[in-house]
C-alpha positions, 0 to 999 in steps of 0.5 A, spaced: 442 511 501 441 510 493 439 517 493 445 520 496 450 514 492 447 518 486 448 525 489 456 523 491 457 520 483 455 527 479 458 531 485 465 526 484 464 528 476 463 535 477 469 535 481 473 532 477 471 536 471 473 542 475 480 539 477 481 537 469 480 544 467 484 546 472 490 542 470 489 544 463 491 551 465 497 549 469 499 545 462 502 548 456 499 542 452 492 539 451 490 534 455 483 535 458 479 530 454 484 524 455 485 525 463 477 526 464 476 520 460 480 516 464 478 519 470 471 519 469 471 511 468 475 510 474 470 513 477 465 509 474 468 503 477 468 506 484 461 508 484 459 501 481 463 497 487 459 502 492 452 502 489 453 494 489 455 493 497 450 499 499 446 493 503 453 492 507 453 498 510 451 495 517 456 493 523 454 486 521 450 481 517 445 480 522 444 488 525 440 493 522 444 498 516 445 505 518 441 510 516 446 514 513 454 513 510 458 515 515 464 520 515 469 513 515 465 510 508 465 518 506 473 518 507 473 512 503 470 514 497 474 520 498 480 515 497 476 512 491 476 519 487 483 521 489 485 514 485 480 515 479 484 522 478 490 518 479 488 514 474 487 520 469 494 521 468 495 515 464 492 517 458 496 524 458 502 521 453 507 526 455 506 529 463 509 535 465 513 535 471 507 540 475 503 534 473 507 528 476 508 532 482 500 533 482 499 525 480 503 523 486 500 528 491 493 524 488 495 518 490 499 519 496 493 522 499 489 516 497 495 512 501 494 516 507 487 515 507 487 509 508 489 508 514 485 515 517 478 512 514 479 505 518 482 510 525 475 514 524 471 508 523 473 505 529 474 512 534 466 513 531 464 506 533 462 506 526 466 500 523 461 497 517 462 491 513 461 496 507 468 500 509 472 493 510 470 491 503 471 497 500 478 498 503 480 492 499 477 494 493 480 501 493 487 498 495 487 493 489 485 499 484 490 504 487 495 498 487 494 497 479 493 504 477 498 507 480 504 502 478 502 503 471 502 510 472 509 509 475 512 504 470 509 510 464 514 514 468 520 508 468 519 509 476 518 501 476 520 495 473 515 491 469 515 485 473 512 489 479 505 489 476 505 482 478 503 485 485 498 489 481 494 482 478 496 478 485 489 480 488 485 479 482 488 472 481 487 470 487 480 472 488 479 469 480 482 463 483 477 462 489 471 464 484 473 458 479 475 453 486 467 455 488 464 454 481 467 447 480 464 445 487 471 445 491 472 447 498 475 454 500 477 455 507 477 461 510 484 466 511 486 467 518 487 474 520 494 477 519 497 483 522 503 481 516 499 480 511 496 488 512 503 491 514 505 488 507 499 491 503 499 497 506 507 498 505 506 497 497 501 503 497 507 507 501 512 505 496 509 507 490 506 513 492 513 515 494 516 512 487 512 517 484 515 523 486 519 526 481 525 527 486 526 520 487 532 517 482 529 512 477 535 506 479 533 506 486 526 505 486 526 500 480 530 496 484 527 497 491 521 494 487 523 487 487 524 488 495 517 490 496 514 485 491 517 479 493 515 478 500 508 481 498 508 475 493 510 470 497 505 471 502 499 471 497 502 464 495 502 462 502 495 464 503 493 460 496 496 454 499 491 455 506 485 457 502 485 451 497 486 447 503 494 444 501 496 447 508 492 448 514 493 453 519 489 448 524 495 443 524 499 442 530 505 441 525 503 447 520 502 451 526 510 450 529 513 450 523 510 458 522 512 459 529 519 457 529 520 462 523 516 467 527 521 465 533 527 464 529 526 472 525 524 476 531 530 472 536 535 472 530 535 474 523 532 481 524 536 483 530 543 481 526 539 484 519 539 491 524 546 490 525 548 488 518 545 494 516 548 498 520 555 496 518 553 497 511 550 505 513 557 506 516 561 504 510 557 509 506 556 515 511 559 521 510 556 525 516 554 525 523 547 524 522 548 517 518 552 515 524 547 517 528 542 513 524 547 506 524 546 506 531 539 507 532 539 501 527 544 497 530 540 498 537 534 497 534 531 504 536 525 506 531 528 502 527 523 501 522 523 508 522 530 509 521 530 504 515 525 508 512 530 515 512 535 510 509 531 508 504 529 515 502 536 518 503 538 513 497 533 515 492 534 522 494 542 522 493 543 517 489 550 515 491 554 510 486 551 503 486 555 498 489 554 491 492 554 494 499 549 499 497 545 494 493 545 490 500 543 496 504 538 497 500 534 491 500 536 490 508 533 496 510 526 494 506 526 487 509 527 491 516 521 496 514 517 491 512 518 486 517 520 490 524 526 490 528 526 484 532 527 482 539 532 486 543 530 493 541 531 499 545 524 503 543 520 500 537 514 504 538 514 505 530 512 497 530 507 498 535 504 503 530 504 499 524 502 493 527 496 496 531 489 499 528 488 506 530 482 507 534 480 500 536 
Protein backbone atom coordinates (compact mmCIF):
# COMPACT_ATOMS: atom_id res chain seq x y z
CA UNK A 1 0.00 0.00 0.00
CA UNK A 2 2.85 2.41 0.75
CA UNK A 3 4.38 1.84 -2.69
CA UNK A 4 0.92 2.32 -4.20
CA UNK A 5 0.59 5.62 -2.32
CA UNK A 6 3.93 6.79 -3.71
CA UNK A 7 2.88 5.97 -7.27
CA UNK A 8 -0.39 7.85 -6.75
CA UNK A 9 1.43 10.91 -5.39
CA UNK A 10 3.81 11.08 -8.37
CA UNK A 11 1.01 10.43 -10.87
CA UNK A 12 -1.04 13.22 -9.32
CA UNK A 13 1.85 15.67 -9.60
CA UNK A 14 2.48 14.75 -13.24
CA UNK A 15 -1.20 15.18 -14.01
CA UNK A 16 -1.18 18.59 -12.32
CA UNK A 17 1.78 19.58 -14.45
CA UNK A 18 0.04 18.50 -17.66
CA UNK A 19 -3.15 20.29 -16.59
CA UNK A 20 -1.21 23.45 -15.78
CA UNK A 21 0.37 23.56 -19.26
CA UNK A 22 -3.05 23.05 -20.81
CA UNK A 23 -4.51 25.90 -18.74
CA UNK A 24 -1.64 28.17 -19.74
CA UNK A 25 -2.43 27.43 -23.37
CA UNK A 26 -6.04 28.49 -22.76
CA UNK A 27 -5.14 31.63 -20.79
CA UNK A 28 -3.50 34.68 -22.39
CA UNK A 29 -1.52 35.89 -19.34
CA UNK A 30 1.23 33.99 -17.43
CA UNK A 31 -0.29 31.86 -14.68
CA UNK A 32 1.40 28.44 -14.87
CA UNK A 33 3.80 28.75 -11.92
CA UNK A 34 1.30 30.25 -9.41
CA UNK A 35 -1.32 27.65 -10.36
CA UNK A 36 1.14 24.76 -10.09
CA UNK A 37 2.51 25.98 -6.76
CA UNK A 38 -0.88 26.20 -5.06
CA UNK A 39 -2.19 22.99 -6.63
CA UNK A 40 0.97 21.00 -5.80
CA UNK A 41 0.99 22.17 -2.18
CA UNK A 42 -2.66 21.21 -1.77
CA UNK A 43 -2.00 17.83 -3.43
CA UNK A 44 0.87 17.26 -0.98
CA UNK A 45 -1.56 17.91 1.88
CA UNK A 46 -4.08 15.50 0.33
CA UNK A 47 -1.43 12.78 0.08
CA UNK A 48 -0.18 13.44 3.62
CA UNK A 49 -3.71 12.94 4.96
CA UNK A 50 -4.03 9.76 2.89
CA UNK A 51 -0.60 8.36 3.80
CA UNK A 52 -1.05 8.97 7.55
CA UNK A 53 -4.25 6.91 7.52
CA UNK A 54 -3.17 3.91 5.44
CA UNK A 55 -3.59 1.58 8.41
CA UNK A 56 -7.32 2.41 8.38
CA UNK A 57 -7.85 0.68 5.03
CA UNK A 58 -9.97 -1.98 6.71
CA UNK A 59 -13.66 -2.56 7.36
CA UNK A 60 -13.37 -2.20 11.15
CA UNK A 61 -10.72 -1.78 13.83
CA UNK A 62 -10.63 -5.51 14.58
CA UNK A 63 -10.49 -6.73 10.95
CA UNK A 64 -7.55 -7.35 8.63
CA UNK A 65 -6.54 -4.57 6.22
CA UNK A 66 -7.61 -4.78 2.58
CA UNK A 67 -4.88 -5.95 0.18
CA UNK A 68 -5.33 -2.95 -2.14
CA UNK A 69 -6.76 0.54 -2.23
CA UNK A 70 -10.10 -0.33 -3.83
CA UNK A 71 -12.20 1.59 -6.34
CA UNK A 72 -14.09 3.68 -3.76
CA UNK A 73 -10.93 4.97 -2.07
CA UNK A 74 -9.40 5.62 -5.50
CA UNK A 75 -12.39 7.83 -6.34
CA UNK A 76 -11.99 9.62 -3.02
CA UNK A 77 -8.39 10.41 -3.99
CA UNK A 78 -9.60 11.65 -7.38
CA UNK A 79 -11.86 13.99 -5.42
CA UNK A 80 -8.82 15.15 -3.44
CA UNK A 81 -6.98 15.80 -6.70
CA UNK A 82 -9.90 17.85 -8.04
CA UNK A 83 -9.84 19.96 -4.86
CA UNK A 84 -6.09 20.48 -5.29
CA UNK A 85 -6.65 21.55 -8.90
CA UNK A 86 -9.30 24.03 -7.69
CA UNK A 87 -6.81 25.37 -5.14
CA UNK A 88 -4.46 26.35 -7.97
CA UNK A 89 -6.80 29.13 -9.09
CA UNK A 90 -6.42 30.93 -5.75
CA UNK A 91 -3.02 32.32 -6.75
CA UNK A 92 -4.10 33.57 -10.17
CA UNK A 93 -4.60 37.33 -9.81
CA UNK A 94 -7.32 37.81 -12.41
CA UNK A 95 -8.63 34.49 -13.77
CA UNK A 96 -10.16 34.68 -17.23
CA UNK A 97 -13.77 33.62 -17.74
CA UNK A 98 -12.55 30.38 -19.33
CA UNK A 99 -10.46 29.57 -16.26
CA UNK A 100 -13.40 30.30 -13.95
CA UNK A 101 -15.51 27.82 -15.89
CA UNK A 102 -12.76 25.22 -15.53
CA UNK A 103 -12.35 25.89 -11.79
CA UNK A 104 -16.10 25.51 -11.31
CA UNK A 105 -16.00 22.23 -13.22
CA UNK A 106 -13.16 20.87 -11.05
CA UNK A 107 -14.96 21.56 -7.79
CA UNK A 108 -18.33 20.43 -9.14
CA UNK A 109 -16.83 17.04 -10.04
CA UNK A 110 -15.32 16.85 -6.55
CA UNK A 111 -18.74 17.56 -5.01
CA UNK A 112 -20.44 14.91 -7.17
CA UNK A 113 -17.79 12.31 -6.31
CA UNK A 114 -18.57 12.88 -2.62
CA UNK A 115 -21.77 10.93 -3.22
CA UNK A 116 -20.38 8.48 -5.76
CA UNK A 117 -17.44 7.12 -3.76
CA UNK A 118 -19.65 6.13 -0.83
CA UNK A 119 -22.12 4.49 -3.19
CA UNK A 120 -19.33 2.49 -4.84
CA UNK A 121 -17.96 1.45 -1.42
CA UNK A 122 -21.29 0.09 -0.28
CA UNK A 123 -22.12 -1.44 -3.66
CA UNK A 124 -18.81 -3.33 -3.78
CA UNK A 125 -18.90 -4.07 -0.04
CA UNK A 126 -15.57 -2.33 0.42
CA UNK A 127 -16.51 0.32 2.99
CA UNK A 128 -13.47 1.25 5.05
CA UNK A 129 -12.45 3.40 7.98
CA UNK A 130 -9.99 5.06 5.59
CA UNK A 131 -12.72 6.10 3.19
CA UNK A 132 -14.94 7.42 5.98
CA UNK A 133 -12.15 9.58 7.45
CA UNK A 134 -10.90 10.85 4.10
CA UNK A 135 -14.47 11.79 3.15
CA UNK A 136 -14.70 14.08 6.17
CA UNK A 137 -11.20 15.51 5.70
CA UNK A 138 -11.71 16.24 1.99
CA UNK A 139 -15.18 17.71 2.60
CA UNK A 140 -13.63 20.17 5.04
CA UNK A 141 -10.68 20.92 2.74
CA UNK A 142 -12.99 21.54 -0.22
CA UNK A 143 -15.19 23.81 1.89
CA UNK A 144 -12.10 25.82 2.77
CA UNK A 145 -10.63 26.17 -0.73
CA UNK A 146 -13.75 26.59 -2.88
CA UNK A 147 -15.30 29.34 -0.71
CA UNK A 148 -11.99 31.22 -0.75
CA UNK A 149 -12.11 31.11 -4.55
CA UNK A 150 -15.78 32.14 -4.56
CA UNK A 151 -14.91 35.06 -2.27
CA UNK A 152 -12.08 36.06 -4.62
CA UNK A 153 -14.62 36.11 -7.45
CA UNK A 154 -17.12 38.14 -5.39
CA UNK A 155 -19.71 35.36 -5.36
CA UNK A 156 -20.07 34.95 -1.56
CA UNK A 157 -19.96 37.18 1.53
CA UNK A 158 -16.84 36.96 3.74
CA UNK A 159 -19.07 35.75 6.59
CA UNK A 160 -19.56 32.47 4.72
CA UNK A 161 -15.96 31.59 5.59
CA UNK A 162 -17.34 30.69 9.03
CA UNK A 163 -18.49 27.51 7.30
CA UNK A 164 -14.92 26.94 6.12
CA UNK A 165 -13.41 27.13 9.61
CA UNK A 166 -16.27 25.55 11.59
CA UNK A 167 -15.00 21.98 11.17
CA UNK A 168 -11.44 22.90 12.12
CA UNK A 169 -12.60 24.85 15.18
CA UNK A 170 -14.76 21.88 16.18
CA UNK A 171 -11.81 19.46 15.89
CA UNK A 172 -9.53 21.89 17.74
CA UNK A 173 -12.08 22.19 20.54
CA UNK A 174 -12.23 18.41 20.94
CA UNK A 175 -8.42 18.21 20.93
CA UNK A 176 -8.16 20.84 23.66
CA UNK A 177 -10.76 19.08 25.81
CA UNK A 178 -8.81 15.83 25.53
CA UNK A 179 -5.57 17.60 26.40
CA UNK A 180 -7.20 18.99 29.58
CA UNK A 181 -8.64 15.60 30.45
CA UNK A 182 -12.19 16.87 29.98
CA UNK A 183 -14.75 14.31 28.77
CA UNK A 184 -15.66 14.16 25.10
CA UNK A 185 -18.99 12.53 24.36
CA UNK A 186 -19.71 10.72 21.08
CA UNK A 187 -22.02 12.26 18.49
CA UNK A 188 -25.04 10.27 17.45
CA UNK A 189 -25.44 9.60 13.73
CA UNK A 190 -27.54 12.25 12.00
CA UNK A 191 -28.83 12.26 8.45
CA UNK A 192 -29.53 16.01 8.79
CA UNK A 193 -25.87 16.69 9.63
CA UNK A 194 -24.76 14.85 6.50
CA UNK A 195 -27.43 16.58 4.39
CA UNK A 196 -26.48 20.09 5.52
CA UNK A 197 -22.79 19.45 4.80
CA UNK A 198 -23.58 17.99 1.39
CA UNK A 199 -25.67 20.99 0.38
CA UNK A 200 -22.85 23.37 1.35
CA UNK A 201 -20.65 21.69 -1.26
CA UNK A 202 -23.45 21.87 -3.80
CA UNK A 203 -24.05 25.56 -3.06
CA UNK A 204 -20.37 26.51 -3.41
CA UNK A 205 -20.04 24.44 -6.59
CA UNK A 206 -23.01 26.24 -8.16
CA UNK A 207 -21.97 29.79 -7.19
CA UNK A 208 -18.58 29.34 -8.86
CA UNK A 209 -20.25 29.04 -12.28
CA UNK A 210 -20.14 32.42 -14.08
CA UNK A 211 -23.82 32.63 -15.19
CA UNK A 212 -25.18 32.93 -11.66
CA UNK A 213 -25.70 36.49 -10.43
CA UNK A 214 -23.50 37.49 -7.47
CA UNK A 215 -26.29 39.47 -5.80
CA UNK A 216 -28.25 36.27 -5.34
CA UNK A 217 -25.35 33.92 -4.61
CA UNK A 218 -24.11 36.22 -1.83
CA UNK A 219 -27.54 36.41 -0.19
CA UNK A 220 -28.14 32.69 -0.59
CA UNK A 221 -24.94 31.99 1.33
CA UNK A 222 -26.55 33.23 4.54
CA UNK A 223 -29.48 30.88 4.05
CA UNK A 224 -27.15 27.91 3.60
CA UNK A 225 -24.68 28.75 6.36
CA UNK A 226 -27.00 29.51 9.30
CA UNK A 227 -28.55 25.99 9.58
CA UNK A 228 -25.11 24.37 9.29
CA UNK A 229 -23.53 26.61 11.92
CA UNK A 230 -26.52 26.03 14.19
CA UNK A 231 -25.90 22.31 13.81
CA UNK A 232 -22.25 22.76 14.78
CA UNK A 233 -23.30 24.62 17.93
CA UNK A 234 -25.73 21.84 18.89
CA UNK A 235 -23.08 19.18 18.18
CA UNK A 236 -20.56 21.05 20.33
CA UNK A 237 -23.04 21.23 23.20
CA UNK A 238 -23.45 17.46 22.82
CA UNK A 239 -19.76 16.46 22.64
CA UNK A 240 -18.92 18.76 25.55
CA UNK A 241 -21.68 17.29 27.69
CA UNK A 242 -23.70 20.47 28.04
CA UNK A 243 -26.67 18.63 26.59
CA UNK A 244 -27.15 14.87 26.51
CA UNK A 245 -29.08 13.07 23.82
CA UNK A 246 -29.50 10.22 26.29
CA UNK A 247 -31.71 12.26 28.63
CA UNK A 248 -35.44 11.83 28.11
CA UNK A 249 -36.04 15.59 28.41
CA UNK A 250 -33.56 16.36 25.60
CA UNK A 251 -34.98 13.61 23.41
CA UNK A 252 -38.49 14.97 23.96
CA UNK A 253 -37.44 18.51 22.98
CA UNK A 254 -35.76 17.41 19.74
CA UNK A 255 -38.59 15.01 18.95
CA UNK A 256 -41.15 17.78 19.45
CA UNK A 257 -39.14 20.13 17.21
CA UNK A 258 -38.92 17.48 14.51
CA UNK A 259 -42.61 16.58 14.65
CA UNK A 260 -43.71 20.23 14.65
CA UNK A 261 -41.52 21.10 11.69
CA UNK A 262 -42.69 18.08 9.71
CA UNK A 263 -46.40 18.45 10.47
CA UNK A 264 -46.80 22.24 10.53
CA UNK A 265 -43.76 24.40 9.69
CA UNK A 266 -42.59 22.74 6.46
CA UNK A 267 -46.07 22.33 4.90
CA UNK A 268 -46.79 26.01 5.65
CA UNK A 269 -43.39 26.92 4.20
CA UNK A 270 -44.24 25.02 1.01
CA UNK A 271 -47.48 26.94 0.59
CA UNK A 272 -45.82 30.28 1.37
CA UNK A 273 -43.08 29.59 -1.17
CA UNK A 274 -45.65 28.64 -3.80
CA UNK A 275 -47.68 31.83 -3.24
CA UNK A 276 -44.55 34.01 -3.44
CA UNK A 277 -43.52 32.28 -6.65
CA UNK A 278 -46.94 33.01 -8.15
CA UNK A 279 -46.42 36.71 -7.35
CA UNK A 280 -43.38 36.90 -9.61
CA UNK A 281 -44.31 34.17 -12.11
CA UNK A 282 -44.52 35.38 -15.68
CA UNK A 283 -45.02 32.09 -17.53
CA UNK A 284 -46.94 28.84 -17.17
CA UNK A 285 -44.04 26.60 -16.18
CA UNK A 286 -43.42 28.70 -13.06
CA UNK A 287 -47.09 28.22 -12.17
CA UNK A 288 -46.52 24.48 -12.49
CA UNK A 289 -43.49 24.80 -10.22
CA UNK A 290 -45.63 26.65 -7.65
CA UNK A 291 -48.22 23.86 -7.76
CA UNK A 292 -45.49 21.26 -7.17
CA UNK A 293 -44.25 23.21 -4.16
CA UNK A 294 -47.70 23.66 -2.64
CA UNK A 295 -48.63 19.98 -2.98
CA UNK A 296 -45.22 18.59 -2.04
CA UNK A 297 -44.62 17.01 -5.43
CA UNK A 298 -40.81 16.69 -5.42
CA UNK A 299 -40.70 19.89 -3.35
CA UNK A 300 -36.95 19.73 -2.74
CA UNK A 301 -36.27 19.51 -6.46
CA UNK A 302 -38.75 22.33 -7.07
CA UNK A 303 -37.09 24.53 -4.44
CA UNK A 304 -33.69 23.91 -6.05
CA UNK A 305 -35.16 24.89 -9.43
CA UNK A 306 -36.51 28.14 -7.94
CA UNK A 307 -33.05 29.00 -6.59
CA UNK A 308 -31.42 28.34 -9.97
CA UNK A 309 -34.04 30.47 -11.75
CA UNK A 310 -33.53 33.37 -9.31
CA UNK A 311 -29.72 33.30 -9.59
CA UNK A 312 -29.82 32.85 -13.38
CA UNK A 313 -32.48 35.41 -14.33
CA UNK A 314 -31.68 37.85 -11.46
CA UNK A 315 -35.07 39.59 -11.09
CA UNK A 316 -35.15 42.91 -9.31
CA UNK A 317 -34.68 42.44 -5.57
CA UNK A 318 -37.83 42.96 -3.52
CA UNK A 319 -39.21 41.76 -0.21
CA UNK A 320 -41.17 39.00 -1.93
CA UNK A 321 -38.12 37.81 -3.88
CA UNK A 322 -35.94 37.80 -0.75
CA UNK A 323 -38.46 35.77 1.26
CA UNK A 324 -38.86 33.41 -1.70
CA UNK A 325 -35.08 32.95 -1.85
CA UNK A 326 -34.68 32.02 1.81
CA UNK A 327 -37.87 29.95 1.96
CA UNK A 328 -36.66 27.90 -1.01
CA UNK A 329 -33.30 27.33 0.71
CA UNK A 330 -35.01 26.05 3.87
CA UNK A 331 -37.16 23.66 1.85
CA UNK A 332 -34.10 22.43 0.00
CA UNK A 333 -32.19 21.83 3.24
CA UNK A 334 -34.97 20.49 5.47
CA UNK A 335 -37.31 18.73 3.05
CA UNK A 336 -40.99 18.97 2.20
CA UNK A 337 -42.57 17.77 5.46
CA UNK A 338 -45.86 15.94 5.89
CA UNK A 339 -48.80 15.85 3.48
CA UNK A 340 -46.51 15.65 0.45
CA UNK A 341 -47.79 13.99 -2.70
CA UNK A 342 -44.40 12.57 -3.68
CA UNK A 343 -41.17 13.04 -1.77
CA UNK A 344 -38.78 10.63 -3.48
CA UNK A 345 -36.27 13.50 -3.63
CA UNK A 346 -36.36 13.59 0.19
CA UNK A 347 -35.66 9.85 0.27
CA UNK A 348 -32.75 10.22 -2.18
CA UNK A 349 -31.13 13.01 -0.17
CA UNK A 350 -31.42 11.15 3.15
CA UNK A 351 -30.44 7.65 2.07
CA UNK A 352 -26.98 6.21 1.61
CA UNK A 353 -26.77 4.99 -1.98
CA UNK A 354 -25.67 1.40 -2.27
CA UNK A 355 -26.55 0.48 1.30
